[in-house]
TORDRENTOR-339345 format. One record per residue: residue in one letter; x, y, z of N, C-alpha, C in turn. Coordinates in steps of 0.001 Angstrom, whole numbers, plus 500000, padded with zeros to 6 digits. Example, Ala and Ser with C-alpha at 12.3 -4.5 7.8 and 13.67 -1.06 7.14 Angstrom:
residues 2
a513190494310507800512300495500507800513200496700507800/s512850497750507080513670498940507140512900500030507870/
***
This chain:
residues 534
m512428519811490323511021519427490409510889517922490274/t510061517328491106509813515897491049508316515654490947/i507941514395490871506534514036490828506103513587492210/a505150514273492800504658513912494140503519512925493980/s503841511674493840502812510657493672502950509643494786/k502492508424494569502584507319495520501999507700496864/l502841507868497869502370508086499225502323509558499595/l502465510442498617502471511872498901503416512198500051/h504619511647499956505661511873500967505173511518502363/g504468510428502465504048509948503780502604510207504098/t501881510932503243500473511195503486499641510174502735/t498664509587503395497869508537502788496393508789503006/a495619508691501954494172508767502100493644507396502458/l492668507322503332492112506063503787490713505884503240/i490410504671502862489084504359502378488499503293503275/a487333503538503834486654502533504641485321502244503984/a485277501230503131484028500849502480483306499871503393/l482097500184503762481410499437504803480935498085504293/s481023497076505173480681495703504811479183495525504624/q478813494924503497477433494532503244477473493147502605/q476511492322502931476488490962502413475669490866501127/s476007489907500305475285489655499065475089488159498910/t473889487765498596473630486333498432474183485814497115/n474594486719496209475084486292494911476597486334494800/g477287486566495920478746486641495874479195488036496218/f480056488126497233480364489454497716481618490047497102/y481953489655495869483022490327495145482521490836493797/t481765490016493096481391490352491725480087491113491624/d479305491130492679477956491685492583477775492912493466/a478675493869493363478517495101494120477244495806493674/p476426496270494605475174496931494224475437498303493625/n474496498798492868474524500177492401473617500986493307/t474183501645494282473376502357495278472839503677494752/g473478504208493709473068505512493203473579506676494036/v474361506379495078474862507418495978476264507836495537/i476492509141495461477815509676495128478423510290496387/r479601509833496753480338510377497898481424511298497342/s481241512592497507482144513572496901483120514138497930/y484377514269497505485427514824498348486259515803497535/d486824516778498208487625517807497567488983517853498273/f490040517525497535491381517462498118492278518529497479/t492884519349498308493913520279497848495263519779498344/i496182519581497418497499519048497742498506520191497715/a499180520403498830500120521514498945501178521185499972/r502248521950499956503293521784500960502821522341502299/g503322521740503364503005522204504701504024521654505682/t503916522073506911504843521651507954504115520794508979/v504702519666509338504116518759510323505178518335511327/a504734517849512468505647517316513487504935516196514240/p504599515101513567503816514050514217504514513381515390/d505845513419515390506598512853516519507410513925517237/g507087515196516968507794516298517590508872516912516729/y509334516184515701510359516685514790509667517410513638/e509951518683513469509254519500512484509907519376511116/k509090519134510102509608518989508743508554519449507747/e509036519828506575508124520171505482507786518914504709/t506533518786504322506109517634503534504963518072502637/i504351517129501964503207517417501107501964516839501769/l500930517651501903499737517294502671498483517385501816/i497453516658502251496121516765501675495260517568502638/n494744518687502160493918519578502979494611519956504284/g495934520040504243496709520458505404496748519453506533/q496356518188506289496226517205507361497286516108507276/y497678515620508444498496514412508536498058513637509780/p497617512377509626497353511671508379496256512360507563/a496105511902506335495187512538505389493730512274505766/p492783512982505130491366512823505466490853511404505215/l489881511015506015489222509717505865488153509799504781/i488113508782503939487038508631502957486170507471503407/e484872507681503468483945506630503864482860506468502802/a482519505225502519481467504943501534480872503584501823/n479659503387501374479049502061501410479428501305500148/w479423500013500271479719499141499125478766499472497986/g479311499769496812478491500083495662478243501560495451/d478620502406496424478555503854496203479590504262495153/t479396505429494565480401506014493692481198507043494491/i482525506874494502483409507823495171483967508772494118/q483820510067494359484396511069493474485297511990494298/v486559512058493907487521512899494614488146513857493611/t487917515141493814488542516154492967489836516610493627/v490932516437492902492267516752493401492737518049492771/h493092519019493612493630520298493165495123520326493490/n495952520490492482497398520519492689497834521948493009/a498100522197494290498575523511494733500032523439495207/i500771522452494737502168522293495142503015523381494482/s503779524086495289504609525166494768505945525200495513/n506841526018494983508162526256495619508943524989495962/p509279524127495024508994524242493596507691523545493228/p507159523827492051505950523135491586506250521694491206/e505292520816491416505425519412491043504110518907490499/g504191517883489661502989517160489277502592516204490385/t501357515707490341500917514769491374499828513851490847/t499708512707491472498573511799491276498271511181492636/i497109510551492762496797509758493954496330508383493504/h496949507354494057496522505973493813495686505496494990/w494549504889494694493597504438495726493829502952495972/h494789502690496844495303501340497066494200500385497519/g494139499220496861493210498176497263491839498267496632/q491540499374495959490267499477495255490395498778493905/r489416497962493550489533497070492394489530497818491068/q488877498968491012488802499772489792488309498937488603/q487229498207488828486641497412487744486116498345486667/n486688498253485478486309499094484338486501500583484617/s487394500913485544487631502334485853489117502595486079/e489985501977485264491422502158485478491883503609485377/p491224504488484608491670505890484631491674506504486028/a490954505882486969490940506383488350491992505712489226/d492838504857488652493815504127489468494957505021489941/g495217506106489224496141507112489728497613506796489660/v498062506035488658499480505696488538500089506490487387/p501012507424487674501589508224486597502389507368485634/s502258507666484357502906506979483239502203505679482871/v501207505273483662500480504042483354499003504346483098/s498284504809484109496859505084483926496572506552483651/q497547507438483881497303508852483628498607509626483556/c498514510850483028499595511822483176499451512473484547/p500540512996485098500423513734486355499525514964486196/v498878515341487291498101516576487317499094517729487452/a499072518645486512500033519742486499499743520733487632/p500749521453488105500525522479489126499472523492488688/g498587523820489612497509524756489313496315524136488625/k496379522848488321495285522155487637494591521183488584/s493451520658488129492644519741488941492242518532488117/y491896517461488814491407516246488158490475515531489113/t489375514986488590488412514268489416488500512769489153/y488802512023490211488790510564490164487380510081490511/s486897509093489771485555508576490037485556507068489862/w485067506346490883485010504892490801483991504352491800/k483595503112491577482651502453492478483410501829493642/a482895502025494861483514501463496059483363499946496033/n484461499269495701484452497815495579485905497332495556/p486273496359496375485433495628497311485238496408498602/y484401495870499489484242496507500781485390496105501691/g485559496836502773486633496557503710487388497833504034/s488613497678504508489440498821504889490620498887503939/s490893500057503432491983500160502487492704501454502674/w493579501685501730494499502780501786493942503873500987/y494141504821501351493887505814500413494700505829499327/s481144491526507984482345490998508643481829490278509862/a482637490180510654482035489375511723481361490283512742/a480719489686513778480003490478514777480989491209515684/y480705492494515930481514493276516853480643494377517436/d481119494985518520480354496024519209480836497428518875/v482153497599518754482736498926518575483719498891517407/d483543499796516437484469499913515316485436501062515620/l486705500728515901487692501764516193488184502477514944/g487761501987513770488152502636512529489540502255512076/p490050502942511039491391502628510530492468502930511561/i493411502013511699494596502229512535495798502118511610/t496402503267511321497547503273510414498838503059511193/i499713502264510614501047502032511176502049502285510056/n503050503106510340504007503415509275505352503862509821/d506405503371509141507733503900509405507756505364508960/y508666506142509551508643507592509331510069508105509224/f510280508984508241511610509520507970511628511025508224/h512693511512508829512833512942509067513447513673507874/r514292513006507132514901513634505956513863513823504860/p514029514849504010513123515015502867513178513794501956/y512016513460501391511907512272500555512909512288499411/f513023513429498718513886513480497541515349513296497926/s515729513793499101517105513625499575517432512155499780/i516493511415500372516701509974500555516759509276499200/l515870509681498303515802509066496981517118509227496232/e517751510395496360519036510612495689520074509591496157/d520033509223497436520948508202497946520580506822497422/v519288506515497478518826505164497143519113504816495690/v518946505776494788519188505497493366520534506057492920/g521399506396493881522724506906493552523702505788493259/n524988506121493289525999505095492966526845504706494171/d526392505079495379527033504607496602526125503526497203/t526489502279496993525613501176497395525465501056498913/s526307501745499677526159501702501133524945502494501606/l524340503277500702523226504147501084521880503644500576/i521837502446500012520599501992499357519560501449500340/r519942501292501620518993500800502614518892501818503757/p518165502912503552518083503951504582517291503472505794/a517749503871506966517040503524508197515965504567508477/s514761504115508794513700505047509183514037505631510557/d513522506837510832513813507516512091512834507164513199/n511616506781512840510605506522513858509553505583513290/n508603505221514131507498504347513746506242504926514397/l505178505096513624503994505808514096502751504923514092/i501862505174515064500514504598515069499528505751514971/n498707505723513933497780506824513644498486508180513675/g499687508201513108500387509448512911501052510035514131/k501264509245515188501883509785516398502875508795517001/m503898509355517666504832508596518476505823509572519082/n506352509231520238507367510052520871508704509915520138/f509532510953520294510888510920519735511807511690520671/d512974511149520924513970511802521763514788512747520882/c514538514040521036515164515020520142516673515098520306/s517208514545521389518671514528521522519309513636520462/n518495512785519826519003511917518763518929512574517391/s518349513765517325518240514455516044519609514909515569/t519853514790514287521142515176513719521046516447512888/t519896517147512946519713518375512178519324519505513120/s519195520700512553518818521864513348517316522118513324/n516544521213512728515097521396512684514519521498514088/k513480522289514221512800522407515505512275521040515922/c512462520698517198512054519377517672511613519466519122/t510504518798519443509958518756520799509874517306521242/s510622516938522254510596515554522733509238515228523367/d508932513927523390507708513425524037506465514133523515/a506296514114522185505160514788521550503828514108521837/g503866512854522290502636512155522628502310511030521679/v501488510096522157501099508933521368499596508963521126/s499141508158520197497703508043519939497010507336521096/k495729507659521281494961507070522371493676506446521826/f493331505289522377492119504576521996491340504198523252/q490051503970523091489236503569524243488611502205524014/f488730501340525025488056500049525060486951500100526113/t485922499307525883484834499157526853484807497709527335/s484865497521528622484939496177529211483839495277528668/g484255494070528284483300493073527832482880493210526388/k483222494321525735482827494545524348483893494004523391/t483460493692522163484371493263521113484614494434520167/h485888494713519901486277495887519123486885495463517790/l486497496176516730487045495940515397488157496942515143/l489342496425514792490491497260514446490856496981512994/r490936498044512200491282497928510781492728498409510623/i493682497481510650495103497810510678495621497960509247/i496308499073508982496786499370507636498241499811507703/n499129499110507006500529499526506926500666500506505767/t500732501797506103500841502848505096502282503318504930/g503225502491505318504618502916505377505360502861504063/t506650503080504171507547503162503019508288501857502774/q508745501193503851509593500027503637509428498919504673/g508988499218505891509098498274506987507943497293507127/i508272496063507535507292495039507892506916495252509355/q505625495395509637505156495690510985504670494424511691/k504969494364513003504484493297513878503582493959514924/f502281493868514716501291494589515516500753493701516632/s500578494290517835500059493522518967499426494454519984/i498669493861520916498104494581522056498456493793523310/d499096494452524264499498493776525500498302493091526159/n498507491857526609497533491108527413496230490782526662/h496182490958525361494952490703524606495226489811523401/m494276488950523110494305488116521920493582488845520789/m494051488649519555493383489192518374492832488054517527/t491697488303516891491121487342515956491095487976514567/v491863487426513653491923487943512284490657487535511544/i489985488527510928488745488230510193488812488644508726/a489841489405508326489967489800506921491395490228506635/t491848489954505409493157490405504948492984491023503562/d493428492254503409493330492970502128491914492914501550/n490928493209502376489513493265501969488889491900501720/v489595490816501997489057489471501802488670488883503162/p487382488667503446486997488011504704487571486600504765/v488110486230505932488700484910506105488027484200507274/q488186482875507285487727482126508442488537482587509649/p487892483039510722488602483665511838489674482747512437/y490809483352512765491857482616513493492514483563514492/n492981483007515590493542483801516682495051483974516539/t495524485120516992496959485385516995497260486480518013/t498472486501518513498903487599519386499733488622518615/i500251488214517438501061489092516590500482489084515182/a500186490264514645499727490377513258500860490948512417/t501282490200511408502315490669510488501654491438509358/v502057492696509200501431493561508195502540494254507403/a502750493806506173503787494391505325503251495658504665/v504135496399504016503741497648503366502600497391502378/g501530498151502526500388498022501630499345497019502076/q499667496192503075498706495183503526497733495771504541/r496549495160504592495509495534505555495031494281506259/t494878494374507570494412493242508370493353493728509337/d492160493133509266491075493460510198491060492424511302/v491050492903512555491043491981513690489943492377514671/l489453491377515407488537491596516516489298491390517815/v489032492273518790489684492175520093488623492276521173/k488535491253522013487609491263523147488272492012524306/a487556493005524827488091493807525938487926493017527235/t488957492293527600488911491400528773489449492053530043/g489890493311529953490446493981531114489388494573532035/k489873495207533104488988495867534063488696497301533601/p487605497909534053487217499255533599488271500329533833/t489218500103534760490243501114535042491587500807534403/d491655499779533570492936499335533014493432500236531889/i494753500229531715495423500889530594496443499898530025/y496461499764528701497390498826528057498087499512526885/w499241498974526531499953499441525342499481498693524095/m499245499440523062499170498908521702500559499096521110/r501081498088520431502446498156519906502503497788518431/s503452498400517749503800497925516414505316498017516277/n505934496877516063507391496781515943507776496568514488/l508759497323514021509311497080512697510237495869512770/a509962494877511932510790493671511913512235494033511573/q513164493288512146514580493573511959515295492372511336/g516377492650510619517172491578510029517553491899508598/q518419491084508041518897491296506671517762491204505664/c516741490425505993515662490210505036514661491341505006/t514832492358505847513935493508505839514773494778505897/e514124495917506178514809497197506088515129497747507475/p516202498533507617516643498995508935515740500092509515/a515774500214510852514976501216511556515737501690512781/s515821503007512976516517503552514138515674503440515403/q514369503613515269513451503444516402512295502565515936/p512430501249516061511439500334515469510115500249516210/l510059500627517490508845500419518282507930501638518247/a506677501414517869505626502424517978504674502009519092/l504218502994519862503289502743520964502044503606520831/a500936503085521293499706503856521493499085503333522778/a498277504148523429497683503765524710496213503421524535/i495786502306525166494388501894525189493851502106526602/y492829502937526723492231503247528018490850502594528120/y490650501823529170489303501301529440488416502447529950/e487125502202530025486142503277530175486316504143531417/h486870503614532496487041504407533719488517504645534058/a489390504446533083490820504640533319491162506127533344/n492258506447534010492775507810534034493493508080532709/t492896508905531856493435509095530510494686509965530480/t495127510443531641496418511135531698497530510200532156/g497148508976532497498124507999532968498731507199531842/v499664506331532207500299505433531250500167504003531771/p500298503029530882500188501637531334501200501294532412/s500779500438533311501655499992534395502478498792533938/a503257498262534859504077497087534558503228495865534253/n501938495920534601501047494792534303500710494703532817/s501029495758532058500844495722530607502045494998530014/t501825493754529623502927492868529235502957492660527732/a504098492938527119504235492774525671504116491312525273/q503511491087524115503399489738523580504768489251523121/v505007487976523252506256487375522775506119487091521283/d507022487647520505506955487505519050507842486345518593/k507210485266518152507929484111517629507734483961516122/t507187485002515479506908484918514051508178485122513233/d508153484638512009509241484885511063509281486385510772/p510451487020510856510490488474510675510064488946509299/c510190488090508293509981488562506919508997487713506120/s508051487086506819507024486306506133505663486636506718/n504636486512505896503278486650506388502865485416507176/d501701485472507819501164484309508498501120483123507534/d501236481930508083501213480725507259499983480726506358/l500191480411505082499082480434504118497967479476504501/s498294478410505212497263477445505589496258478038506567/s496661479111507279495743479737508239494847480775507588/q495188481228506394494435482280505712493447481650504732/v492315481235505252491310480536504446490154481494504157/p489949481889502909488876482828502596487503482291502992/a486655483187503483485309482786503889484479482366502691/m484692483001501553483997482616500329484934481750499494/k484567480505499301485426479553498614485526479870497129/m486762479902496624487017480030495191488173479116494836/t487944478206493898488976477263493470489583477747492162/p490882478069492129491501478554490896491487477466489820/p491236477849488584491296476872487485492742476605487093/a492944475635486221494265475457485629494591476731484854/p495771477294485020496053478598484397496120478499482879/a495550479497482222495643479559480766497030480027480325/k497724480739481210499055481238480892499894481258482159/t501151480883482056502084480924483176503285481776482795/i503668482679483703504807483555483470505813483364484602/d507063483145484258508135483071485245508832484427485313/m509009484928486540509695486204486730510795486034487772/v511981486485487440513123486440488352513388487855488863/v513365488004490179513603489302490818515073489395491213/d515710490499490820517144490641491079517481492136491133/f518737492443491353519217493817491238520518493802490459/a520897494971489963522104495054489144522657496468489239/i523901496622488837524515497944488698524503498284487208/n523856499420486866523731499749485450525018500378484914/a524969500804483661526177501281482985526744502546483614/t525912503294484334526390504529484973526745504314486437/g526748503045486882527157502730488238526068502857489277/h524817502952488848523698503105489775522987501764489965/l522524501511491188521805500269491459520376500353490932/v519958499320490235518577499211489769518041497835490148/w516734497753490334516063496486490588515446495987489287/t515457494666489093515051494128487801514063492971487943/i513256492805486912512414491622486704512831491031485365/n513301489800485395513826489155484185514855490061483497/n515762490597484308516888491423483836516472492759483232/q515244493187483476514782494463482933514261495348484052/t514786496569484152514267497537485113513193498382484448/f512353499035485262511258499853484732511591501334484839/r511175502080483835511208503538483887510025504069483095/g509194504892483739507976505373483111508177506673482348/d507236506928481436507193508174480662505911508898481050/y506048509969481836504874510678482337503970511212481220/n504552511485480058503778512067478963503081511030478102/s503344509746478363502764508687477521502195507562478386/p501074507787479063500485506719479895500132505499479051/l500536504343479525500352503119478746498884502822478471/l498012503120479432496590502851479214496046503664478044/l496433504924477941495945505756476841496547505319475512/l497811504880475537498399504337474308497644503093473854/a497360502194474814496645500963474470495227501260473997/k494588502250474590493250502660474150493267503048472679/g494384503666472242494521504056470842495038502958469942/g495190501750470495495625500612469690497123500389469684/n497875501205470386499330501037470442499666500104471597/t499896498843471277500157497836472317501494497133472122/s502338497682471281503642497066471029504723498081471359/y505642497708472251506653498656472707508063498090472582/p508442497592471413509786497011471298510892498034471517/s510618499315471233511646500336471407511655500901472822/n510730500439473663510652500916475039510629499737476010/p511703498915476019511692497736476895511571498103478367/e511988499328478742511925499676480159510508500015480619/w509524499939479741508133500005480187507683498650480743/n508439497602480439508271496291481079506833495773480995/v506304495677479797504913495267479589504841493779479251/y504001493058479976503705491650479685502289491587479137/n502171491312477848500865491257477193500314489838477320/i499261489674478135498703488334478353497548488035477402/g497258488978476501496196488755475526494857488503476193/t494169487475475738492847487142476290492905485932477219/s494084485639477738494203484506478674493220484684479823/s492414483660480068491339483777481067491860483769482493/s493007483150482706493633483131484039495144483087483855/v495846483704484800497297483828484682497948483408485993/r498998482616485882499812482253487035501200482872486858/v501696483523487906503047484084487883503862483410488978/i505026482906488603505956482297489552507115483267489728/l507144483934490877508207484880491194509337484153491913/q510563484318491436511733483753492083512629484895492531/n512836485005493826513608486096494410515049485660494628/t515971486263493904517389485915494062518105486890494986/t517344487759495667517951488776496530517776488401498001/p518610488957498889518539488592500308517509489371501107/t516615490084500438515577490839501142514198490438500639/s513205490546501498511838490201501104511185491394500407/h510115491117499657509432492147498886507911491982499025/p507199492993499554505732492925499571505203493167498156/w504663492110497541504316492180496116502835492512495950/h502561493494495082501203494026494909500792493987493449/f499515493650493221498936493681491879497681494532491922/h497605495474490994496450496370490928495292495712490172/g494081496133490484492921495797489672492387494391489834/h492951493596490737492548492198490847492689491702492288/e491933490683492591492148489918493807492944488673493403/v493994488377494151494967487373493716494940486166494638/s494946484988494060495108483761494833496590483548495119/i496899483289496394498284483056496807498466481544496909/l499081480959495903499158479498495821500261478914496684/a501380479616496798502510479081497568503529480186497798/a504278480069498885505368480995499187506343480283500094/g507634480572499931508627479933500783510033480256500329/t511002479663500993512396479846500618512803478779499609/g513873479054498880514315478111497852513483478260496589/t513174477136495963512377477146494740511081476364494954/w510066476710494175508750476096494316508778474643493858/d508181473760494680508145472337494352506855471923493668/g506003472885493340504743472586492655503571472382493588/n503809472353494899502730472139495860501945473431496083/i500601473324496046499728474469496284499113474326497671/i499175475386498469498607475373499808497090475559499715/n496352474592500242494887474639500217494376474879498793/p494624473960497874494336474186496451492872474439496134/n491952473956496959490532474164496677490028475541497095/n490803476207497964490399477533498421491620478252499000/p492603478594498144493830479208498649493590480636499150/a494537481127499917494466482504500404494336483466499227/r493637484571499472493496485606498442493754486974499080/r494518487781498399494749489157498828495437489885497681/d495744491181497838496408491884496733497845492281497056/v498314492006498289499736492191498645500178490962499426/q501307490377499029501842489215499732503362489292499726/l503971488929500849505426488980500938506082487881500095/l507000488300499240507889487399498514509125487209499386/p509346486005499929510443485815500888511816486043500268/a512753486460501117514144486602500685514664485259500185/n515365485284499058515920484055498461514863482963498360/g513666483365497978512567482404497928511658482617496736/f510432482130496872509481482133495757508099482565496236/l507307483003495285505910483346495514505142482990494255/v504053482240494415503250481809493268501872482443493378/l501527483243492381500283484003492365499442483594491165/q498120483717491296497234483435490168495995484306490278/w495499484755489134494286485568489116493476485298487858/n492200485642487916491323485580486755491392486904486014/s491475486838484699491582488044483875490182488576483590/d489694489410484497488325489902484395488242491424484432/n489378492102484133489402493561484249490415494110483249/a489958494317482014490859494753480946491562496056481315/g492865496102481024493629497308481320495116497020481307/v495896498014481697497337497860481876497596498051483359/w497906496944484053497865496945485513499251496804486133/p499598497687487078500887497608487773501037496331488596/f502244495776488570502598494530489251503985494766489822/h504108494924491157505361495486491663505597495214493134/c506845495446493537507215495489494940506709496795495533/h506235496747496805505649497939497421506620498682498348/i507875498262498416508871499063499121509210500250498226/a509024501465498747509134502664497908510459502745497178/w511552502401497878512876502546497266513095501503496171/h512540500316496344512666499294495301511829499670494080/l510654500227494349509795500692493256510483501826492499/s511104502747493245511850503828492603513006503281491778/g513563502154492215514670501529491494514242500660490341/g512926500606490054512457499921488855511923498528489045/l511635498111490311511149496750490545509642496711490280/y509314496649488992507943496913488557507749496354487154/a506549495806486912506154495376485568504706495795485338/n504294495771484094502895496037483729502288494792483096/i501092494448483512500348493338482921499265493919482023/m499407493709480727498406494195479780497369493101479547/e496150493381479915495076492389479884494040492740478822/d493861491850477860492847491967476810492952493281476036/p493993493429475207494208494690474482493012495124473637/a492307494164473023491153494544472200490065495192473055/a489869494662474262488850495235475138489268496610475647/i490581496836475779491055498154476234490617499238475252/t490645498926473962490265499931472961488798500332473084/k488019499528473789486587499820473953486258500422475316/l487281500598476176487034501168477486486587502624477371/n485794503044478321485339504429478358486366505265479113/i487221505947478387488228506817478984487673508237478991/p487508508863480146486920510205480178487795511224479459/s487153512207478864487900513238478134488853513996479051/t488526514044480341489393514748481286490764514087481404/s490846512778481134492139512092481165493073512663480104/y492524512937478938493326513505477860493662514963478132/q492730515692478769493009517084479107494139517182480128/v494165516249481095495253516228482069496595516075481344/c496639515226480330497884515041479580498251516289478787/r497257516974478222497564518216477501498113519276478470/d497486519356479644497975520312480649499394519969481085/w499636518676481268500968518246481698502007518534480618/a501656518279479354502576518548478252502908520030478183/s501905520880478405502134522319478388503066522737479520/f502857522160480693503698522488481847505139522050481622/t505323520845481102506686520306480951507408520889479746/d506719521657478903507417522353477823508465523301478386/t508193523854479571509122524805480185509601524368481572/n509124523215482042509512522703483362509874521226483225/l511154520942483053511584519562482838511570518806484163/p510801517702484268510785516925485517512158516349485839/n512529516457487091513807515894487541513560514445487944/q513377513591486939513015512191487166514279511366487324/i514762511260488563516012510538488800515781509070489080/d514492508651489133514187507251489436513248506703488384/s512546505614488717511639504986487759510440505863487437/g510168506829488309508999507685488120507812507273488946/l507969506205489761506858505726490580507213505819492058/
***
């Protein structure tokens, strides 16, 4: 038995919080609309074949991709999760990636940190205010909103089987190659390349989109994958980036959008083709030592103009964009200028973190921050411990807690000593990206009066990343690499913010009941926690 958390083995819930403007600042002043958006999710095993290869996985309401959640800025989202996972039973949680969870960390959904897992046969209701607005994981003028466009690497092997290799003691297996790459959950696959006896149907089909000549279309691109950096493009069309990770930016044009795991990029595309045209939408998994391997890196989807033959395919006139971008870096920070200016103050606290890997005493590879790997305790969520006043963990160094006290702002200087890049994510906050590059930081801040802001940013291979945020959301917040295998290997820390204020947070009684249910379940069902637990 394992814990089915994180990406639910490839299933992701999407949140599309609709853009609304505020004259008082569009981050801190979310309205109270009084509207509750209620959803009911049943999590269970099921069989899917998004690329024609049939496999068992874990699904939400039997769907892949998972159901869409929609809300207006300031609405309350309530999602009741029913754990129906069986054969074997597993605990589960859902993390709502990119949602700020201001004063609502019990809804953040991270096992061993904000909650205990939901035990099999039990339910739990997550409740939080939709903030910030934008497109996330589960603006400017435009004519047609195409909605969320998910791009993700895809594996045919069962998740736990891959995990056993990744955290095993054969280092040749720590970088598994994905089998395919999907756009909105679809892509063709040549079944002659399959190495198993699973049922497989070649040419299962690709996703289809419609453009209208002369109209401007909004695309909300979301990398919901496990490990790969995506290079997204549309043949013969220019894209205008208008937001990154829910942060509106001054528009800039590009033909290639780099979207790492967990990142979201909103772009506008003017339909400049003829009414009968058909074009390819593409997403390529970046290749090289600084990223992760892929057996079939190219994902395709078809864009049909209003009078095109929707049974046809793009002609030779559909020309792929030339990719001259760095395979393992985001767009230059100087181009990512937030629309709402915010100048970071001098930091009240600075933390240096060195990212590395090591072979532990049992011969297994682990990822480390300042020579410490992370391992969670599902029965002792750190937020609930801190709520009870327990904020000192000298006997549990592998919980990797950095207590920043009441520091009003924090700067973290990440130094990557490894040859691979890491998409770095911080929960509960919007982060200023002060600098990123190879080598070591020289102290220079890119656009110091209004630096880029987002909640996921690539830490370059053998390089540095400098992040800063305001401490305005008391809690114990995950700070980690978003590559699933690195996270499983312990590349994770917790930032404890304002411990005294944590003791005053309103923790719902249901959070404690979930832990009692989990404790009862694990009395006779020992979790097979072979990794960090995340």
